[in-house]
N, CA, C and O atoms as a Tinker XYZ file with bonds, in Angstrom:
   500  protein
     1  N    -12.435000    7.718000   -8.008000    73     2
     2  CA   -10.947000    7.642000   -8.189000    64     1     3
     3  C    -10.288000    6.540000   -8.873000    63     2     4     5
     4  O    -10.543000    5.443000   -8.376000    81     3
     5  N     -9.398000    6.534000  -10.023000    73     3     6
     6  CA    -8.421000    5.474000  -10.058000    64     5     7
     7  C     -7.301000    5.393000   -9.662000    63     6     8     9
     8  O     -6.543000    6.333000   -9.420000    81     7
     9  N     -7.037000    3.963000   -9.533000    73     7    10
    10  CA    -5.269000    3.763000   -8.941000    64     9    11
    11  C     -4.989000    2.688000   -9.754000    63    10    12    13
    12  O     -5.713000    1.721000   -9.990000    81    11
    13  N     -3.721000    2.962000  -10.225000    73    11    14
    14  CA    -3.029000    2.308000  -11.050000    64    13    15
    15  C     -1.406000    1.889000  -10.260000    63    14    16    17
    16  O     -0.572000    2.781000  -10.112000    81    15
    17  N     -1.196000    0.813000   -9.920000    73    15    18
    18  CA    -0.066000    0.065000   -8.948000    64    17    19
    19  C      1.094000    0.034000  -10.086000    63    18    20    21
    20  O      0.965000    0.217000  -11.296000    81    19
    21  N      2.164000   -0.227000   -9.400000    73    19    22
    22  CA     3.443000   -0.749000  -10.330000    64    21    23
    23  C      4.518000   -0.730000   -9.443000    63    22    24    25
    24  O      4.466000   -0.321000   -8.283000    81    23
    25  N      5.727000   -1.288000  -10.151000    73    23    26
    26  CA     6.862000   -1.741000   -9.375000    64    25    27
    27  C      7.039000   -3.206000   -8.469000    63    26    28    29
    28  O      7.853000   -3.468000   -7.584000    81    27
    29  N      6.204000   -3.842000   -8.918000    73    27    30
    30  CA     6.358000   -5.158000   -8.011000    64    29    31
    31  C      7.197000   -6.126000   -8.983000    63    30    32    33
    32  O      7.371000   -5.727000  -10.134000    81    31
    33  N      7.674000   -7.241000   -8.642000    73    31    34
    34  CA     8.636000   -7.943000   -9.381000    64    33    35
    35  C      9.046000   -9.138000   -8.458000    63    34    36    37
    36  O      8.381000   -9.492000   -7.484000    81    35
    37  N     10.428000   -9.828000   -8.944000    73    35    38
    38  CA    11.011000  -10.788000   -8.093000    64    37    39
    39  C     12.129000  -10.341000   -7.237000    63    38    40    41
    40  O     12.803000   -9.613000   -7.966000    81    39
    41  N     12.621000  -10.393000   -6.187000    73    39    42
    42  CA    13.549000  -10.085000   -5.529000    64    41    43
    43  C     13.967000  -11.202000   -4.440000    63    42    44    45
    44  O     13.135000  -11.850000   -3.805000    81    43
    45  N     15.181000  -11.324000   -4.325000    73    43    46
    46  CA    15.951000  -12.331000   -3.363000    64    45    47
    47  C     15.564000  -11.740000   -1.848000    63    46    48    49
    48  O     15.606000  -10.573000   -1.459000    81    47
    49  N     15.183000  -12.918000   -1.148000    73    47    50
    50  CA    15.204000  -12.424000    0.486000    64    49    51
    51  C     16.127000  -11.212000    0.599000    63    50    52    53
    52  O     16.997000  -10.882000   -0.207000    81    51
    53  N     15.727000  -10.499000    1.946000    73    51    54
    54  CA    16.847000   -9.391000    2.208000    64    53    55
    55  C     16.831000   -8.263000    1.527000    63    54    56    57
    56  O     17.368000   -7.246000    1.966000    81    55
    57  N     16.076000   -8.323000    0.118000    73    55    58
    58  CA    16.156000   -7.126000   -0.880000    64    57    59
    59  C     15.045000   -6.141000   -0.429000    63    58    60    61
    60  O     14.337000   -6.199000    0.576000    81    59
    61  N     15.077000   -5.076000   -1.586000    73    59    62
    62  CA    13.975000   -3.838000   -1.425000    64    61    63
    63  C     13.315000   -3.507000   -2.461000    63    62    64    65
    64  O     14.058000   -3.427000   -3.439000    81    63
    65  N     12.277000   -3.285000   -2.676000    73    63    66
    66  CA    11.206000   -2.768000   -3.800000    64    65    67
    67  C     10.458000   -1.771000   -3.524000    63    66    68    69
    68  O     10.073000   -1.717000   -2.356000    81    67
    69  N     10.138000   -0.990000   -4.199000    73    67    70
    70  CA     9.127000    0.231000   -4.055000    64    69    71
    71  C      8.015000   -0.081000   -4.838000    63    70    72    73
    72  O      8.319000   -0.695000   -5.861000    81    71
    73  N      6.811000    0.145000   -4.689000    73    71    74
    74  CA     5.815000    0.163000   -5.011000    64    73    75
    75  C      5.100000    1.589000   -5.283000    63    74    76    77
    76  O      5.038000    2.438000   -4.395000    81    75
    77  N      4.597000    1.776000   -6.502000    73    75    78
    78  CA     3.811000    2.950000   -6.750000    64    77    79
    79  C      2.508000    2.861000   -6.692000    63    78    80    81
    80  O      2.019000    1.735000   -6.781000    81    79
    81  N      1.630000    4.026000   -6.528000    73    79    82
    82  CA     0.074000    3.740000   -6.793000    64    81    83
    83  C     -0.243000    5.212000   -7.386000    63    82    84    85
    84  O     -0.111000    6.198000   -6.661000    81    83
    85  N     -0.642000    5.319000   -8.654000    73    83    86
    86  CA    -1.055000    6.734000   -8.987000    64    85    87
    87  C     -2.317000    6.405000   -9.205000    63    86    88    89
    88  O     -2.839000    5.440000   -9.764000    81    87
    89  N     -2.919000    7.785000   -8.439000    73    87    90
    90  CA    -4.084000    8.279000   -8.327000    64    89    91
    91  C     -4.877000    9.242000   -9.267000    63    90    92    93
    92  O     -4.078000   10.060000   -9.724000    81    91
    93  N     -5.726000    9.388000   -9.578000    73    91    94
    94  CA    -6.435000   10.316000  -10.656000    64    93    95
    95  C     -8.084000   10.181000  -10.288000    63    94    96    97
    96  O     -8.696000    9.185000   -9.900000    81    95
    97  N     -8.564000   11.520000  -10.547000    73    95    98
    98  CA   -10.065000   11.533000  -10.390000    64    97    99
    99  C    -10.367000   12.323000   -9.176000    63    98   100   101
   100  O    -11.372000   13.033000   -9.167000    81    99
   101  N     -9.796000   12.277000   -8.430000    73    99   102
   102  CA   -10.314000   12.917000   -7.018000    64   101   103
   103  C     -9.072000   13.784000   -6.444000    63   102   104   105
   104  O     -7.915000   13.465000   -6.717000    81   103
   105  N     -9.404000   14.971000   -5.582000    73   103   106
   106  CA    -8.199000   15.487000   -5.005000    64   105   107
   107  C     -7.325000   14.772000   -4.168000    63   106   108   109
   108  O     -7.913000   14.250000   -3.221000    81   107
   109  N     -6.028000   14.566000   -4.211000    73   107   110
   110  CA    -5.177000   13.599000   -3.680000    64   109   111
   111  C     -5.152000   14.009000   -1.833000    63   110   112   113
   112  O     -4.814000   13.232000   -0.940000    81   111
   113  N     -5.480000   15.025000   -1.719000    73   111   114
   114  CA    -5.290000   15.382000   -0.353000    64   113   115
   115  C     -6.736000   15.228000    0.184000    63   114   116   117
   116  O     -6.932000   15.515000    1.365000    81   115
   117  N     -7.712000   14.820000   -0.547000    73   115   118
   118  CA    -9.162000   14.400000    0.189000    64   117   119
   119  C     -9.289000   13.059000    0.869000    63   118   120   121
   120  O    -10.065000   12.706000    1.757000    81   119
   121  N     -8.235000   12.323000    0.168000    73   119   122
   122  CA    -8.259000   10.718000    0.374000    64   121   123
   123  C     -7.212000    9.985000    1.053000    63   122   124   125
   124  O     -6.023000   10.012000    0.735000    81   123
   125  N     -7.737000    9.309000    2.036000    73   123   126
   126  CA    -6.831000    8.389000    2.874000    64   125   127
   127  C     -6.255000    7.160000    2.416000    63   126   128   129
   128  O     -7.197000    6.412000    2.154000    81   127
   129  N     -5.258000    6.640000    2.213000    73   127   130
   130  CA    -4.992000    5.351000    1.413000    64   129   131
   131  C     -4.524000    4.328000    2.365000    63   130   132   133
   132  O     -4.359000    4.451000    3.578000    81   131
   133  N     -4.346000    3.334000    1.641000    73   131   134
   134  CA    -3.715000    1.916000    2.302000    64   133   135
   135  C     -3.111000    0.976000    1.306000    63   134   136   137
   136  O     -3.295000    0.886000    0.092000    81   135
   137  N     -2.496000    0.432000    1.959000    73   135   138
   138  CA    -1.828000   -1.036000    1.230000    64   137   139
   139  C     -2.251000   -2.464000    1.711000    63   138   140   141
   140  O     -1.817000   -2.915000    2.771000    81   139
   141  N     -2.921000   -3.012000    1.082000    73   139   142
   142  CA    -3.234000   -4.474000    1.482000    64   141   143
   143  C     -2.727000   -5.554000    0.642000    63   142   144   145
   144  O     -2.444000   -5.181000   -0.497000    81   143
   145  N     -2.549000   -6.697000    0.872000    73   143   146
   146  CA    -1.868000   -7.722000    0.231000    64   145   147
   147  C     -2.598000   -9.028000    0.110000    63   146   148   149
   148  O     -3.512000   -9.097000    0.932000    81   147
   149  N     -2.508000   -9.844000   -0.482000    73   147   150
   150  CA    -3.179000  -11.197000   -0.618000    64   149   151
   151  C     -2.191000  -12.413000   -1.447000    63   150   152   153
   152  O     -1.806000  -12.497000   -2.613000    81   151
   153  N     -2.011000  -13.235000   -0.301000    73   151   154
   154  CA    -1.039000  -14.384000   -0.770000    64   153   155
   155  C     -1.956000  -15.487000   -1.298000    63   154   156   157
   156  O     -3.147000  -15.588000   -1.002000    81   155
   157  N     -1.285000  -16.295000   -2.101000    73   155   158
   158  CA    -2.325000  -17.650000   -2.519000    64   157   159
   159  C     -2.837000  -18.444000   -1.405000    63   158   160   161
   160  O     -2.150000  -18.905000   -0.495000    81   159
   161  N     -4.172000  -18.573000   -1.558000    73   159   162
   162  CA    -4.953000  -19.299000   -0.317000    64   161   163
   163  C     -5.333000  -18.679000    0.902000    63   162   164   165
   164  O     -6.004000  -19.188000    1.800000    81   163
   165  N     -4.796000  -17.420000    0.855000    73   163   166
   166  CA    -4.982000  -16.577000    2.315000    64   165   167
   167  C     -5.885000  -15.373000    1.896000    63   166   168   169
   168  O     -5.733000  -14.788000    0.823000    81   167
   169  N     -6.837000  -15.044000    2.820000    73   167   170
   170  CA    -7.341000  -13.667000    2.650000    64   169   171
   171  C     -6.609000  -12.437000    2.537000    63   170   172   173
   172  O     -5.417000  -12.386000    2.841000    81   171
   173  N     -7.219000  -11.492000    2.139000    73   171   174
   174  CA    -6.590000  -10.155000    1.627000    64   173   175
   175  C     -6.149000   -9.484000    3.226000    63   174   176   177
   176  O     -7.017000   -9.463000    4.100000    81   175
   177  N     -4.950000   -9.028000    3.473000    73   175   178
   178  CA    -4.720000   -8.531000    4.814000    64   177   179
   179  C     -4.383000   -6.952000    4.783000    63   178   180   181
   180  O     -4.246000   -6.325000    3.733000    81   179
   181  N     -4.296000   -6.532000    5.758000    73   179   182
   182  CA    -3.927000   -4.791000    5.694000    64   181   183
   183  C     -2.323000   -4.840000    5.752000    63   182   184   185
   184  O     -1.648000   -5.712000    6.299000    81   183
   185  N     -1.910000   -3.819000    5.132000    73   183   186
   186  CA    -0.317000   -4.091000    5.367000    64   185   187
   187  C      0.206000   -2.495000    6.050000    63   186   188   189
   188  O      0.919000   -2.417000    7.051000    81   187
   189  N     -0.285000   -1.364000    5.323000    73   187   190
   190  CA    -0.319000    0.094000    5.712000    64   189   191
   191  C     -1.124000    1.020000    5.412000    63   190   192   193
   192  O     -1.634000    0.969000    4.293000    81   191
   193  N     -1.417000    1.956000    6.174000    73   191   194
   194  CA    -2.357000    3.059000    5.859000    64   193   195
   195  C     -1.818000    4.353000    6.389000    63   194   196   197
   196  O     -1.082000    4.480000    7.368000    81   195
   197  N     -2.400000    5.531000    5.416000    73   195   198
   198  CA    -1.552000    6.901000    5.734000    64   197   199
   199  C     -2.877000    7.694000    6.030000    63   198   200   201
   200  O     -3.871000    7.037000    5.722000    81   199
   201  N     -3.126000    8.847000    6.511000    73   199   202
   202  CA    -4.077000    9.632000    6.589000    64   201   203
   203  C     -3.839000   10.652000    5.304000    63   202   204   205
   204  O     -2.720000   10.820000    4.822000    81   203
   205  N     -4.796000   11.181000    4.908000    73   203   206
   206  CA    -5.111000   12.321000    3.877000    64   205   207
   207  C     -4.270000   13.374000    4.113000    63   206   208   209
   208  O     -3.775000   13.858000    3.095000    81   207
   209  N     -4.036000   13.753000    4.907000    73   207   210
   210  CA    -2.722000   15.036000    5.239000    64   209   211
   211  C     -1.348000   14.197000    5.067000    63   210   212   213
   212  O     -0.326000   14.811000    4.763000    81   211
   213  N     -1.323000   12.923000    5.243000    73   211   214
   214  CA     0.179000   12.455000    5.339000    64   213   215
   215  C      0.904000   12.586000    6.507000    63   214   216   217
   216  O      2.119000   12.397000    6.470000    81   215
   217  N      0.146000   12.988000    7.918000    73   215   218
   218  CA     0.715000   13.243000    9.136000    64   217   219
   219  C      0.602000   12.009000    9.687000    63   218   220   221
   220  O      1.348000   12.084000   10.663000    81   219
   221  N      0.111000   10.865000    9.670000    73   219   222
   222  CA    -0.043000    9.672000   10.317000    64   221   223
   223  C     -0.263000    8.260000    9.436000    63   222   224   225
   224  O     -1.100000    8.077000    8.553000    81   223
   225  N      0.669000    7.384000    9.905000    73   223   226
   226  CA     0.662000    6.031000    9.313000    64   225   227
   227  C      0.573000    4.942000   10.406000    63   226   228   229
   228  O      1.009000    4.991000   11.556000    81   227
   229  N      0.059000    4.171000    9.921000    73   227   230
   230  CA    -0.090000    2.771000   10.898000    64   229   231
   231  C      0.241000    1.797000    9.890000    63   230   232   233
   232  O     -0.089000    1.821000    8.704000    81   231
   233  N      1.001000    0.853000   10.557000    73   231   234
   234  CA     1.522000   -0.664000   10.037000    64   233   235
   235  C      0.978000   -1.752000   10.564000    63   234   236   237
   236  O      0.340000   -1.671000   11.614000    81   235
   237  N      1.153000   -2.951000    9.896000    73   235   238
   238  CA     0.936000   -4.191000   10.628000    64   237   239
   239  C      2.241000   -4.495000   11.046000    63   238   240   241
   240  O      3.307000   -4.138000   10.545000    81   239
   241  N      2.005000   -5.254000   12.107000    73   239   242
   242  CA     3.095000   -5.601000   12.911000    64   241   243
   243  C      4.161000   -6.616000   12.036000    63   242   244   245
   244  O      5.355000   -6.767000   12.296000    81   243
   245  N      3.493000   -7.187000   11.064000    73   243   246
   246  CA     4.645000   -8.141000   10.459000    64   245   247
   247  C      5.486000   -7.286000    9.464000    63   246   248   249
   248  O      6.521000   -7.719000    8.958000    81   247
   249  N      4.976000   -6.037000    9.212000    73   247   250
   250  CA     6.386000   -5.174000    8.316000    64   249   251
   251  C      6.872000   -3.726000    8.875000    63   250   252   253
   252  O      7.670000   -2.962000    8.333000    81   251
   253  N      6.122000   -3.540000   10.205000    73   251   254
   254  CA     6.645000   -2.683000   11.231000    64   253   255
   255  C      7.996000   -2.623000   10.816000    63   254   256   257
   256  O      8.632000   -3.627000   10.493000    81   255
   257  N      8.656000   -0.961000   10.816000    73   255   258
   258  CA    10.167000   -0.874000   11.093000    64   257   259
   259  C     10.491000   -1.149000    9.442000    63   258   260   261
   260  O     11.004000   -0.194000    8.859000    81   259
   261  N     10.254000   -2.284000    8.706000    73   259   262
   262  CA    10.826000   -2.615000    7.307000    64   261   263
   263  C     10.034000   -2.184000    6.382000    63   262   264   265
   264  O     10.592000   -2.358000    5.299000    81   263
   265  N      8.638000   -1.534000    6.213000    73   263   266
   266  CA     8.134000   -1.056000    4.922000    64   265   267
   267  C      7.945000    0.639000    5.742000    63   266   268   269
   268  O      8.193000    1.093000    6.859000    81   267
   269  N      7.445000    1.104000    4.623000    73   267   270
   270  CA     7.201000    2.728000    4.861000    64   269   271
   271  C      6.110000    3.051000    3.784000    63   270   272   273
   272  O      6.283000    2.693000    2.618000    81   271
   273  N      4.994000    3.724000    4.172000    73   271   274
   274  CA     4.253000    4.336000    3.273000    64   273   275
   275  C      4.093000    5.847000    3.112000    63   274   276   277
   276  O      3.978000    6.468000    4.168000    81   275
   277  N      4.074000    6.352000    2.292000    73   275   278
   278  CA     4.060000    7.692000    1.737000    64   277   279
   279  C      3.351000    7.961000    0.783000    63   278   280   281
   280  O      3.029000    7.210000   -0.138000    81   279
   281  N      2.948000    9.517000    1.022000    73   279   282
   282  CA     2.231000   10.155000   -0.061000    64   281   283
   283  C      2.986000   11.285000   -0.756000    63   282   284   285
   284  O      3.473000   12.157000   -0.036000    81   283
   285  N      3.158000   11.374000   -2.298000    73   283   286
   286  CA     3.737000   12.367000   -2.847000    64   285   287
   287  C      2.409000   13.429000   -3.592000    63   286   288   289
   288  O      1.765000   13.055000   -4.572000    81   287
   289  N      2.202000   14.701000   -2.936000    73   287   290
   290  CA     1.193000   15.332000   -3.340000    64   289   291
   291  C      1.371000   15.872000   -4.560000    63   290   292   293
   292  O      0.430000   16.142000   -5.306000    81   291
   293  N      2.902000   16.115000   -4.917000    73   291   294
   294  CA     2.998000   16.828000   -6.249000    64   293   295
   295  C      2.847000   15.916000   -7.395000    63   294   296   297
   296  O      2.554000   16.401000   -8.488000    81   295
   297  N      3.028000   14.542000   -7.251000    73   295   298
   298  CA     2.896000   13.116000   -8.202000    64   297   299
   299  C      1.214000   12.810000   -8.322000    63   298   300   301
   300  O      0.631000   12.407000   -9.328000    81   299
   301  N      0.687000   13.087000   -7.151000    73   299   302
   302  CA    -0.713000   12.215000   -6.726000    64   301   303
   303  C     -0.354000   10.505000   -6.963000    63   302   304   305
   304  O     -1.013000    9.621000   -7.510000    81   303
   305  N      0.814000   10.491000   -6.377000    73   303   306
   306  CA     0.987000    9.112000   -6.039000    64   305   307
   307  C      1.432000    8.521000   -4.600000    63   306   308   309
   308  O      2.231000    9.123000   -3.882000    81   307
   309  N      0.835000    7.273000   -4.242000    73   307   310
   310  CA     1.297000    6.662000   -3.071000    64   309   311
   311  C      2.604000    5.665000   -3.382000    63   310   312   313
   312  O      2.915000    5.177000   -4.469000    81   311
   313  N      3.254000    5.521000   -2.123000    73   311   314
   314  CA     4.412000    4.449000   -2.271000    64   313   315
   315  C      4.416000    3.564000   -0.994000    63   314   316   317
   316  O      4.075000    3.994000    0.108000    81   315
   317  N      4.829000    2.293000   -1.232000    73   315   318
   318  CA     5.338000    1.583000   -0.543000    64   317   319
   319  C      6.732000    1.095000   -0.375000    63   318   320   321
   320  O      7.080000    0.146000   -1.077000    81   319
   321  N      7.544000    1.601000    0.431000    73   319   322
   322  CA     9.064000    1.416000    0.476000    64   321   323
   323  C      8.797000   -0.204000    1.275000    63   322   324   325
   324  O      8.074000   -0.401000    2.252000    81   323
   325  N      9.380000   -0.934000    0.740000    73   323   326
   326  CA     9.599000   -2.497000    1.313000    64   325   327
   327  C     11.102000   -2.683000    1.570000    63   326   328   329
   328  O     11.777000   -2.662000    0.541000    81   327
   329  N     11.923000   -2.902000    2.979000    73   327   330
   330  CA    13.058000   -3.368000    2.763000    64   329   331
   331  C     12.871000   -4.437000    3.436000    63   330   332   333
   332  O     11.820000   -4.795000    3.968000    81   331
   333  N     14.394000   -5.242000    3.424000    73   331   334
   334  CA    14.448000   -6.636000    4.293000    64   333   335
   335  C     13.320000   -7.679000    4.036000    63   334   336   337
   336  O     12.819000   -8.396000    4.902000    81   335
   337  N     12.938000   -7.648000    2.471000    73   335   338
   338  CA    11.834000   -8.499000    2.066000    64   337   339
   339  C     12.269000  -10.069000    2.557000    63   338   340   341
   340  O     13.421000  -10.493000    2.657000    81   339
   341  N     11.007000  -10.807000    2.834000    73   339   342
   342  CA    11.120000  -12.047000    3.485000    64   341   343
   343  C     10.301000  -13.008000    2.404000    63   342   344   345
   344  O      9.354000  -12.425000    1.877000    81   343
   345  N     10.438000  -13.914000    2.128000    73   343   346
   346  CA     9.630000  -15.046000    1.559000    64   345   347
   347  C      8.050000  -14.692000    1.548000    63   346   348   349
   348  O      7.310000  -14.316000    0.640000    81   347
   349  N      7.806000  -14.989000    3.054000    73   347   350
   350  CA     6.304000  -14.605000    3.757000    64   349   351
   351  C      5.595000  -13.241000    3.212000    63   350   352   353
   352  O      4.370000  -13.116000    3.216000    81   351
   353  N      6.617000  -12.079000    2.671000    73   351   354
   354  CA     5.987000  -11.159000    1.935000    64   353   355
   355  C      5.346000  -11.301000    0.386000    63   354   356   357
   356  O      4.701000  -10.459000   -0.239000    81   355
   357  N      5.701000  -12.499000    0.028000    73   355   358
   358  CA     5.083000  -12.897000   -1.640000    64   357   359
   359  C      3.533000  -12.783000   -1.518000    63   358   360   361
   360  O      2.791000  -13.414000   -0.766000    81   359
   361  N      3.241000  -11.883000   -2.382000    73   359   362
   362  CA     1.814000  -11.658000   -2.151000    64   361   363
   363  C      1.514000  -10.853000   -3.571000    63   362   364   365
   364  O      2.474000  -10.460000   -4.234000    81   363
   365  N      0.276000  -10.642000   -3.979000    73   363   366
   366  CA    -0.252000   -9.347000   -4.599000    64   365   367
   367  C     -0.560000   -8.362000   -3.672000    63   366   368   369
   368  O     -1.185000   -8.480000   -2.618000    81   367
   369  N     -0.027000   -7.315000   -4.204000    73   367   370
   370  CA    -0.341000   -5.832000   -3.098000    64   369   371
   371  C     -1.423000   -4.915000   -3.724000    63   370   372   373
   372  O     -1.305000   -4.513000   -4.881000    81   371
   373  N     -2.170000   -4.687000   -3.168000    73   371   374
   374  CA    -3.087000   -3.585000   -3.580000    64   373   375
   375  C     -3.055000   -2.588000   -2.876000    63   374   376   377
   376  O     -2.909000   -2.619000   -1.654000    81   375
   377  N     -3.229000   -1.263000   -3.766000    73   375   378
   378  CA    -3.559000    0.052000   -3.169000    64   377   379
   379  C     -4.962000    0.317000   -2.835000    63   378   380   381
   380  O     -5.812000   -0.451000   -3.285000    81   379
   381  N     -5.240000    1.111000   -2.246000    73   379   382
   382  CA    -6.703000    1.475000   -1.849000    64   381   383
   383  C     -6.857000    2.783000   -1.303000    63   382   384   385
   384  O     -5.952000    3.322000   -0.666000    81   383
   385  N     -8.076000    3.375000   -1.544000    73   383   386
   386  CA    -8.332000    4.669000   -1.499000    64   385   387
   387  C     -9.675000    5.012000   -0.534000    63   386   388   389
   388  O    -10.595000    4.225000   -0.755000    81   387
   389  N     -9.944000    5.945000    0.406000    73   387   390
   390  CA   -11.412000    6.134000    0.846000    64   389   391
   391  C    -11.304000    7.711000    1.115000    63   390   392   393
   392  O    -10.345000    8.339000    1.564000    81   391
   393  N    -12.444000    8.123000    0.748000    73   391   394
   394  CA   -12.653000    9.587000    1.168000    64   393   395
   395  C    -12.798000    9.904000    2.616000    63   394   396   397
   396  O    -13.762000    9.397000    3.190000    81   395
   397  N    -12.055000   10.604000    3.240000    73   395   398
   398  CA   -11.757000   10.796000    4.796000    64   397   399
   399  C    -12.292000   12.160000    5.228000    63   398   400   401
   400  O    -11.707000   13.151000    4.792000    81   399
   401  N    -13.435000   12.331000    6.111000    73   399   402
   402  CA   -13.921000   13.605000    6.468000    64   401   403
   403  C    -12.670000   14.211000    7.544000    63   402   404   405
   404  O    -12.197000   15.348000    7.523000    81   403
   405  N    -12.330000   13.165000    8.405000    73   403   406
   406  CA   -11.577000   13.466000    9.481000    64   405   407
   407  C    -10.183000   12.895000    8.759000    63   406   408   409
   408  O    -10.262000   12.229000    7.727000    81   407
   409  N     -8.966000   13.191000    9.351000    73   407   410
   410  CA    -7.488000   12.754000    9.137000    64   409   411
   411  C     -7.371000   11.789000   10.082000    63   410   412   413
   412  O     -6.694000   11.885000   11.106000    81   411
   413  N     -8.191000   10.627000    9.661000    73   411   414
   414  CA    -7.764000    9.238000   10.096000    64   413   415
   415  C     -7.293000    8.512000    8.973000    63   414   416   417
   416  O     -7.225000    8.787000    7.776000    81   415
   417  N     -6.896000    7.241000    9.834000    73   415   418
   418  CA    -6.576000    5.975000    8.769000    64   417   419
   419  C     -7.612000    4.679000    9.012000    63   418   420   421
   420  O     -8.268000    4.587000   10.050000    81   419
   421  N     -7.654000    4.082000    8.360000    73   419   422
   422  CA    -8.626000    2.681000    8.680000    64   421   423
   423  C     -7.563000    1.329000    8.406000    63   422   424   425
   424  O     -6.599000    1.603000    7.692000    81   423
   425  N     -7.633000    0.186000    8.806000    73   423   426
   426  CA    -7.167000   -0.796000    8.742000    64   425   427
   427  C     -7.970000   -2.126000    8.050000    63   426   428   429
   428  O     -7.547000   -3.260000    7.826000    81   427
   429  N     -9.212000   -1.561000    7.822000    73   427   430
   430  CA   -10.415000   -2.374000    7.612000    64   429   431
   431  C    -10.437000   -2.306000    5.971000    63   430   432   433
   432  O    -10.579000   -1.159000    5.548000    81   431
   433  N    -10.337000   -3.176000    5.123000    73   431   434
   434  CA   -10.576000   -3.327000    3.789000    64   433   435
   435  C    -11.875000   -2.710000    3.382000    63   434   436   437
   436  O    -11.889000   -1.893000    2.461000    81   435
   437  N    -12.987000   -3.057000    4.023000    73   435   438
   438  CA   -14.224000   -2.833000    3.693000    64   437   439
   439  C    -14.494000   -1.027000    3.968000    63   438   440   441
   440  O    -15.549000   -0.445000    3.717000    81   439
   441  N    -13.496000   -0.522000    4.423000    73   439   442
   442  CA   -13.722000    1.228000    4.658000    64   441   443
   443  C    -13.109000    1.862000    3.078000    63   442   444   445
   444  O    -13.126000    3.074000    2.867000    81   443
   445  N    -12.655000    1.007000    2.180000    73   443   446
   446  CA   -12.220000    1.619000    1.138000    64   445   447
   447  C    -12.833000    1.406000   -0.033000    63   446   448   449
   448  O    -13.082000    0.257000   -0.396000    81   447
   449  N    -13.162000    2.501000   -0.791000    73   447   450
   450  CA   -13.778000    2.233000   -1.941000    64   449   451
   451  C    -13.623000    2.130000   -3.283000    63   450   452   453
   452  O    -14.459000    1.796000   -4.122000    81   451
   453  N    -12.149000    2.536000   -3.463000    73   451   454
   454  CA   -11.254000    2.457000   -4.793000    64   453   455
   455  C    -10.440000    1.336000   -4.603000    63   454   456   457
   456  O    -10.259000    1.081000   -3.412000    81   455
   457  N     -9.849000    0.526000   -5.458000    73   455   458
   458  CA    -9.091000   -0.258000   -5.251000    64   457   459
   459  C     -8.081000   -0.502000   -6.712000    63   458   460   461
   460  O     -8.777000   -0.612000   -7.722000    81   459
   461  N     -6.958000   -0.575000   -6.898000    73   459   462
   462  CA    -5.914000   -0.664000   -8.090000    64   461   463
   463  C     -6.000000   -1.961000   -8.708000    63   462   464   465
   464  O     -7.029000   -2.526000   -8.337000    81   463
   465  N     -5.471000   -2.493000   -9.325000    73   463   466
   466  CA    -5.571000   -3.901000  -10.033000    64   465   467
   467  C     -4.454000   -4.809000   -9.220000    63   466   468   469
   468  O     -4.423000   -5.979000   -9.599000    81   467
   469  N     -3.706000   -4.527000   -8.364000    73   467   470
   470  CA    -2.765000   -5.185000   -7.910000    64   469   471
   471  C     -1.365000   -5.206000   -8.573000    63   470   472   473
   472  O     -1.394000   -4.946000   -9.776000    81   471
   473  N     -0.463000   -5.394000   -8.180000    73   471   474
   474  CA     0.952000   -5.895000   -8.349000    64   473   475
   475  C      1.426000   -6.984000   -7.703000    63   474   476   477
   476  O      1.198000   -7.006000   -6.494000    81   475
   477  N      2.208000   -8.182000   -8.313000    73   475   478
   478  CA     2.905000   -9.070000   -7.936000    64   477   479
   479  C      4.356000   -8.858000   -7.499000    63   478   480   481
   480  O      5.289000   -8.334000   -8.107000    81   479
   481  N      4.294000   -9.403000   -6.289000    73   479   482
   482  CA     5.225000   -9.309000   -5.385000    64   481   483
   483  C      5.841000  -10.676000   -5.092000    63   482   484   485
   484  O      5.259000  -11.371000   -4.260000    81   483
   485  N      7.407000  -11.342000   -5.914000    73   483   486
   486  CA     7.798000  -12.604000   -5.159000    64   485   487
   487  C      9.172000  -12.590000   -4.668000    63   486   488   489
   488  O     10.199000  -12.288000   -5.276000    81   487
   489  N      9.008000  -12.974000   -3.444000    73   487   490
   490  CA    10.579000  -13.059000   -2.620000    64   489   491
   491  C     11.120000  -14.326000   -2.589000    63   490   492   493
   492  O     10.663000  -15.251000   -1.918000    81   491
   493  N     12.113000  -14.381000   -3.325000    73   491   494
   494  CA    12.730000  -15.895000   -3.312000    64   493   495
   495  C     13.672000  -16.021000   -2.080000    63   494   496   497
   496  O     14.221000  -15.062000   -1.538000    81   495
   497  N     13.782000  -17.199000   -1.740000    73   495   498
   498  CA    14.670000  -17.273000   -0.432000    64   497   499
   499  C     15.970000  -18.095000   -0.781000    63   498   500
   500  O     16.826000  -18.292000    0.082000    81   499
């Protein structure tokens, strides 16, 4: 599967952004997906995950309530809606995909086999 992210940019603290991740090459309904991020000098960290059916989602505590992950099956696109952004949210954001036999999700980067190129999100204070 090929993943292409878009939607990053510069935003002031308290603002919103929506990231998109277009998927191609595999049935969208067969892949569970996730968002991860990596800030300068830090390890890649989990942000949000969604099951292949889209029925269940899971979030890191740092983004819970502020962010929302969703799959658009008509467009084969994964989204990350980000609200009330803070400077600590500044990072390169990556979408990732994994083939999932069960309708589960994963917070481990090593469980994902396909990754996008990343999109930069910068939040100014």
